[in-house]
Structures are given as C-alpha cells and as structure tokens.
C-alpha angles and dihedrals in degrees: 000000000000117000098179142336130216129193132185119232134198097224112030095187093052091046092049091053091049097046093042088059102040099038092050087066088059096047097260129122142169107292103167132023126188128163089255100039145015121208126208130191145116102255101357132011110269101152117059135189123200130178115251137158121238093261095049104042117130135162125242117212121181120194122203115245121202093223143347092273088061090052089053091047090050090052093048093048091049092051090049089051090054100257121159109245112230095176128359117227113292145130114279104204091177087070096040138311097269100033104131116181147155125205129203137166116245122219090271094051099258121144106244122186140184114206137184119192097190122101117249 
C-alpha cells in the first residue's frame, strides 16, 4: 500500500545524524541526497526527510498504484473530491525512467501521491 513516506524536519543536519544512526541498525542508509530532500532505504529510497519550518511542515504520503491507469483514477477521484492538484499524472524522469505519479493536497494540507514504477 505505501510506496514511500516523507516528513519535514526543523533541523535537517540533526535529523540526518539521528536517522543515519538509527536506520543503519535496520539495514537502511542514505541512498539519495538533494538540496531539498534526502532519501533512505535498503534498495531504494522509501523514507524521505526535507527541511521545513514549523509553520510550513507537511507530510508526504505516496501510495503504490498497480498501473498508470490507477494513478490517473486516483488523480480523477481526488479532483472530484475537491483536492488541490499539485502535479497532474506524468512521468518523472528525474526520479527514474518509468516513475509515473500524481500529487494532490489532502484536506489537511498534506502532499498525497499515487505512483506506479512499471513502464507503460
């Protein structure tokens, strides 16, 4: 059901030190690092940290979709339910060549995504 989860933290350096230590005990490590996000995992990043002040913190929850049609259906259902669209369904090559996702904002302001990793 969950593909990956992202949280925003007040002090990125302190959080990186903490998660480097505790996630290593579970077999996870930093796999990707960008200025705006750091991804941890064992084979692929599935837990992400991003810097964010107290007033702007949000969660990012990504749900696994079976195929691209399911991502589109997620997007359409969210729009029908009144969600703010952050990103319409599309390929995100900066993540990987077949990453197909759609992003919306839930009623509490969280960034919610449906993603399919399979090629079309």
